[in-house]
C-alpha positions, -999 to +999 in steps of 0.1 A: +437+780-152+469+760-158+482+737-130+505+765-116+477+790-114+454+764-097+481+757-070+485+795-064+448+800-061+446+772-036+474+786-015+457+820-015+425+803+001+446+784+026+465+815+037+432+833+042+417+805+063+448+801+084+447+838+091+411+837+101+417+808+126+449+823+141+433+847+167+416+818+185+438+788+174+472+802+173+496+796+144+480+769+122+499+779+090+510+749+069+489+724+088+453+708+089+441+730+117+434+715+151+403+733+159+382+742+189+351+721+186+367+690+172+351+668+199+316+679+193+322+677+155+332+641+160+301+635+181+279+650+154+296+627+127+288+598+149+250+605+147+252+600+109+237+567+096+268+560+075+290+562+106+267+540+126+267+513+099+305+515+092+328+489+108+360+498+089+372+535+086+401+550+069+411+582+089+438+607+085+464+610+114+459+648+119+453+661+154+420+677+142+405+642+136+419+626+169+384+627+184+370+609+154+396+581+156+393+578+193+354+576+191+357+550+163+379+527+184+356+532+215+327+520+194+345+489+181+353+501+146+387+493+129+408+523+119+433+523+090+456+554+093+483+564+068+519+563+080+537+597+078+541+607+042+533+571+032+571+566+034+570+531+048+569+498+030+535+491+046+518+525+043+488+521+065+485+514+103+457+491+114+442+499+148+420+470+159+400+477+191+399+441+198+437+438+200+445+471+218+464+468+251+459+505+259+429+527+260+414+538+226+421+575+232+457+567+237+459+544+207+443+570+185+471+594+190+493+596+159+527+589+175+512+562+197+495+545+168+529+542+150+541+521+179+510+499+187+493+496+154+500+467+128+516+481+096+498+468+065+500+472+027+470+481+006+466+445-006+461+434+030+432+458+037+395+451+035+368+471+019+366+505+035+332+517+047+340+553+053+368+578+048+374+607+072+398+633+060+412+666+073+407+699+054+419+734+055+390+748+035+359+732+020+327+744+004+291+730+002+299+715-032+324+692-014+355+707-030+382+706-003+417+720+001+442+701+022+475+715+034+490+712-001+511+680+003+488+658-017+491+627+005+453+625+011+446+624-026+472+597-032+457+576-003+423+578-018+437+570-052+455+539-040+423+527-023+403+534-054+427+515-077+427+485-052+389+484-054+386+491-017+364+520-021+337+528-047+314+556-057+291+550-027+319+550-001+312+581+020+340+606+024+336+630+054+356+659+068+353+675+103+361+713+103+357+745+122+328+767+108+354+792+096+368+766+073+335+763+054+337+789+026+310+800+002+330+807-029+339+784-057+373+766-048+400+758-073+405+720-078+428+698-099+419+668-119+433+644-092+414+661-063+386+641-046+355+658-032+339+651+001+303+639+005+298+652+041+310+682+060+306+682+098+312+712+121+304+713+158+269+726+150+261+717+113+260+687+090+263+695+053+254+669+027+273+676-005+259+668-040+272+637-058+303+642-080+324+617-099+357+608-083+391+605-098+394+569-111+429+564-095+464+577-096+473+603-122+509+592-127+516+621-151+510+645-122+537+629-100+574+637-102+598+607-103+612+617-070+577+618-054+570+582-066+603+569-054+597+584-020+564+564-015+571+526-017+534+518-023+536+540-055+570+529-066+560+492-067+527+499-085+542+523-111+534+514-147+562+499-168+560+526-193+570+553-170 
């Protein structure tokens, strides 16, 4: 499939999953679904050895992963969370539980984090022990579909190029069981796969798979690069 066909195939799967969730979760179209069971899924993730040994976690700001962020802060882990659309000069928010003046569950809220967190650039971040991402759909091979904006892929690529994550940095996602599909999912060259899928009642270990080496500049439109300061200042001179 060419790039356009892959994007269409991805959207078909997204639409199907959003429709499946709608009867119990309301209209989740266009979003990473905030799902019933997000709290027990976060609790199950916290039972994993990789979580227990992690002290620095990069997490998405989606509501579905709010229980994950809150639990991390409650357990003394530092959280790095991307700013909306990576549109700020310093594209990540640092939530340090040792410096919070409000309860962790409040600080973990996306809008509150934007106020109380410390904005940081990629070059100010430490090595990341674990990444927790959101998904619309995922399969047991670790192929995931986000909502289609591509920001999670860019975030991981930035961390990869900065040497803050490596092949053994675990990438996990928490989802509703209906979001775990059996079929082969379409994926693009720049897409990363997850290593761990956690639902409220199941933990799925995915097989190892090579990760994208970094940013695929040829896949990004000039206006997309210009809208993300962290990309614009790292853009190769030959572009």
